[in-house]
Structure formats: structure tokens, C-alpha cells
N, C-alpha and C positions, 0 to 999 in steps of 0.2 A: 217215396223216393228220397234218397239221402241228400243232404246239403252239407258236405264236408269240405273244408278248405285246408289245403296244405298239411297233409298228414305225413308222418314218417320222413322218408328221404326228401320228399318235395319241400317240406318245411325247413329241413336242414339246409337244402340248397339255397332257398331264398334268404335264409339268415346269413349265409356266406356272402352272397353278392350284395345284400342290403348294407352290410357294414364295410364294404370295400369302396371302390371309386365313386359309386353313386351318392353315398352320404356326404363325402367330401365335396363333390361337385355341387350338391344342393346347398350345403352350408357356406360355400364360397360366394354364393349369390349369383352364380353363372346361369342357373336354371332352377325353376322358371322365374322369369322377371316380367312376364306379361301373360295375358289370357291364353289358355290352351283350348284348341278347337277339336272336338271329337266329331268326325263326320259319320253320320248314320245314313247308310246308302239306301234306306227304305223310308217310307212315310211315317209320320207320327202315329203312335199307338201300338205298333208292332213290337216284337220282343227285342229286336236290335235297338230300337229307340229307347225302350224301357230300361234295358241293361246299360246303355250309354249314359242315361240320365242318373241312374242309381250310382254307378261308379264315379261319374263326373262330379256329383254332389259331394261324395266323400273325399275325392281328390281336392276339390275346392277348399274344403275345411282343413285338410291336412297341409296342402301346399301354399295356401294363402293367396292363390290367384284364381280369378274366374275360370270356370271350365264351361265352355259353350257347346251345346249339341246342335249341329248343323245338319238338318235332314236334306239329303240330295238323292231322291229316288229315281229309278229308271234303269232299263236294260239289265235286269237281274242283279242289280247292285253295282254294275260296272261303271256307271256314271259317277257315283260318289267315290268309288274306289280309285278311279282314274284321277280325281282331284287330289287325293292323298299321294298317289304314285308320283304326281308331278310337283308336289309341294316341296318347299325347302326341308331338307332333312335335319331339322333343328329341334324336333320334339314338340313343336307348337301346333302341328296339324297331324292328328292320328286318326285311325279308322277302327270303328267297331264293326268287324267283319262277320259275315255269315260263312258257313262251310262252302256255300255255292261259289262265292267270289274267289276263295283261296284254293279250293280243291276240285271244283266241278266245272265252272264256266269255260275253262280252257278247252275241255273236251266237247263242249256243246256248241260253241260259237266258232264259225270258220275264221273269224278275225277278231282279235281282242285288242283293246286300246293300250294294254300293258301286258307284261309277262308276270303272272302272279308268283312265279318261282323266283324272280329276281327283283321285282319292283318294291318289295316290302321287307322290313326287318321284323320278325316275330317279337311280340312283347309278352303276352300272356294269354293262355286259354282261360276264358271267363266262365262259360257254362255249357253243359250238354243236356239234351233232353230227347225223349221219344215223342212221336206224333200221335194224334187222335184223328180218326176219320169221323166227320160230323155232317149232319144234314139239318135242315129246318125241322123244328119240333112238329110241324104239321105234315111232314113227309110220310108217305106210306112205307118207306124203307125203315126198318127197325133194327136190322142186324146186318153184319157184314155179308152173310149169305144172301140176304135180300138184295144187297147192292150188286153182288156178283151175278145173281140171277137176272136182275133187271138190265144190267149192262150186256149180258149175253143175248137177251131177248131182242133188244133194240140197240145194237152197237152204235156208239157215238151220240146217242140222244141225251145222255146225262151230261150236264155241264158242271165241271168242277173248277173252282177258282183257286188261285194261288197269289202270293205276294209279288209274282213276276216270273218271267221266263228264266229258267236256270236256277231259281231259288230251291232250297231244300223242300219247301212245300210242293213245288212243281215236281221235283225229282221223286219225292215220296209217292205222289200220284202216279208218275210214270213207272216206278218200281212196282207199285200195286198192279197196274195194268199188265205188266210183263209177267208177274207171278201168277195172277189170276186168269191170264189169257182173255182179257176183256178190252173193250175200247170205250174210253171216256173222251169228252171234248174238253180241252184245256182252255180256261179263260184267265189270262193274266191280268192282275191289277198292280197298282203302284205300291201297295202295302198290304200286310195281313189284315189290318183293320178294315180296309176297303173291301177286301174279299169277304170278310165275315159280315160286314154290313149288307153286302149284296145277297149273301146267303140268308140273312135274317129277313130280307125283303122279298125272298123267293125269286130273285133274278137269276140265280144259279141253283143247282141241286145239291152241291156238297163242297167240302173243303178238307184237305189233309193239312193239318197245321199243328203247331206246338201248343201244349196246354195253356200257357199264359194268355194266349190270344182268345182261345175259345172257351176256357173254363168259366169265366164270369157269365157268358151267355148260356152255357149249359145249366149253371146254377139258377139263372133267372128264368129258365124254362123256354128260352127262345130257340135253342139248338138242342139236338139229340145226338149223343155219341154212339156210333155204331160199334167201334172197336178201338183198342189201344195197340199200337205197333211196337210192342216191347215183349221181353220174355215173361214178365210178371205184370199183374194188374196194377193200374195206377192207384196209389193209396187214397187219393182224394175222390176217386170214383170207383169204389170197390165193386160195384154192381156191373161195371162195363167190362166185358170179356176182352182178352187179347185176341189178335188175329190168329195166333197160334192155336188157341183152344177153340175158336169158333169157326174159322173158315180156311186159313192158309197156314199150314204147318211150317213153323220156323220163320214166318215173315216178321221182319223188323224194319222200321224206318225211323231214323233219328237225325238230329241236327246239332250243330255246335256253333259257338260264337266266341270270338277272341279279338284282342287288340293287336294291331300292327302299326308300325311307323314306316315312313318312307325309307327305302334302302339308303345305307350310309349314315343313318342317324347315329350320333356318337354313342358308344356302348354305355358310358355312365348315365346318359339320359334314358336309354332303353331300360337299363337296370333299375333306375329310380321309378320309372313308370310301372314296371312289373312289380316292384316292391309296393307301390301305392295301390295297385290293382288288388294284390293279394290282401293288403290291409283292409281295403274297402269291403272285400268279400267276406272277411272274418267278422265284420260288424254284426251283432245279433239281429238288428232290425232287417238288414239285408238278407241274412241267412233265412230268417223266418219268412220274409216276403216271398223269396223265390222257392223255398221248399214248399210253401203252400201252393205255388203255381206249377210245381213239378219239375223244377230245374235242379240239376246237380251242379253246384258251384265248384270251381276248380282253383284258379289262381296259381299257375305254375311259373317256371322260369322261362326266359326267352329260348334257351337251348332245348328244353323239354317241349315247348310249344312247336319249335321248328321240326323236331323229330315227328311229332304228332301230325303236323300238316303234311309232311312227306308221305306218311303211311296212309292218311285219308285220301290224298291225291291219287295214289296208286289204286286204292279200293274203288273210288267213285269213277275213275276213268274206265275201269273194267266194267262197272255197272252200265255206264253210258254206252260203251261199245256193245255189250251183250244185248241191251234193249234197243240198240240202233236208233238213238235219240239224236235229232239234228235241229238246231235253231238257226234262224237267219239274223 
């Protein structure tokens, strides 16, 4: 999987806004003059947390101010996101969001604490990736076809964990159920790390999640990958088939992560944060780290990220409606 940051027109666009108001704003000493807080709306150890810390560390070195990652899990990420939605729009409290918060939760929950379409200002898309379906290494399930057969034989008996209601891990599982016409039981946790820990301890039977969370456990022999939800095989696990080639033609499940700020955050601040995010993602150590984990790093402009969010919202709302998914 590639790990390419700001190629072609995206790179040119960043260079344009990087040398405009944001540079002058920073040089004038107006921002930042105190620590920046990145709210990670899921528990420690999950990909949102890992991305926030990787980007935050590079920002700290570049901007000369501490960047603190504040984990606020719960309610599919809505609790942490609401903190940022209500924060002062000054660039000192920002959100490392999942796709669920910005493009899915509104379709799932009957009542949201904020409007994701108006509560935030896009900063930059950080990373994209496809999911793996994994089970405990001692599980009798060895392939995606085994999973489908078991779920059809005893509907609802298999418990699959996720980082929480409405997360992309949850939606990936729901999309699989809809495509395979099977019934699994969803068990939400506060983080991907907690779900994987439960799976390693045989408390649940499986997880749909991003490679960075499950790959170390697969390599250590604690978990077994059934299939990869992408058009092509995962380079780090070349022996693991895709769902398309093993069980479900055309099946894909992916997630993405990006930075947003509260609505009405000054444009120079937003532009500077986007510039710093892109710069952090270009660092060779960051690129290698996340390429090894299966992430495609992006680092685009606020406007590009805004267009992306709107397209993803339209897509996921259609999926939720077609699968008739409802959360309380």
C-alpha cells in the first residue's frame, strides 16, 4: 500500500496557501503562543490515537509549542468530537477525527450533540486504509467462507467487537453482514485496542479493523487474518486473500482519518495547521511507520478535505439506509 504525501496539484495547492496568510500569521507571534490540544475521541492505542501522537510530535518540533493528545472516548467518538465542537475557535483545540464522526454518525444516531456538517472547519485528510477481518489464532474459522458459513448456521452466535457504536470498525462489520446476508452480534468497546485485547483473550470471536491495530498481533501469532477488504491484497500480508477473491465479490470496507477545528476558526490558523500536518506526513520516519502499517498518508488542503467529507457523507448515509442500521 502506498504512502505518498501531496503529489501533483495537491502539493502545489499546499505551497500556495503555505506562503500566504498562514506564514505571516505565525511569524507575527499571533499563533501559536500556547500548547495545542489534539482531542482523540477514542482510547489510547487505536489508530486515531497513534496518528494524533505522530502528527502532534512533529507539530511540536516545528511550531515550538507543546502538542497534547487528549483521549476522550465514548459514543462512537461523539463525546470527544463534541468537546471540540464547543471549544473556542482559536486553533488551540482540534480533533483527530474518524470517518464515523464526520460522515456516518449523523445517519446512525437519532440525536447528535452537534451537527457534523456545520460544527467543524476541515483542516486536512491525514490517512486512509482498508480493513482486515481477524479472529483469535485458535479459532476454527480460517477463511472468510468459514465465517460466512458459521454465521449462517447459527445467526447471532458470533460476537464481533469494534472501537464503539458508529465507528468504521462497526460499520465495516455491518456492511459485511449486509453483503453476506448473515447475522453477527456487535460488541462495542471504547477503543480498538480494547476490542483486540478482548479478541486475544477469546472474549469475542472476531473484529473488523484497520491494519495498524491488528497487524502486530497477527505477526505475533495471537490473531489470524481471514480476509482483507480491499481490491488488492495487503502487501504486508501477501498470503491473506481479499474478500473479493475469497468470498464476496467486490466487497470493500475502508476508513479514513483527518484533522478538523471548531467552526469559525480563523483561516490563517486553519491553513497553518494544514501546512504543518502535510509537513509532518512528509517526514521519512512517519511515512515508513505508517506504510508498514498499511496506511496511505494524504495531507491535503482544507478545501480538498471539505469536498472529500461531503462525498463520504453522501456515500455512507446511503450505506446506512440500505443496511437499515439504527443506534440509540
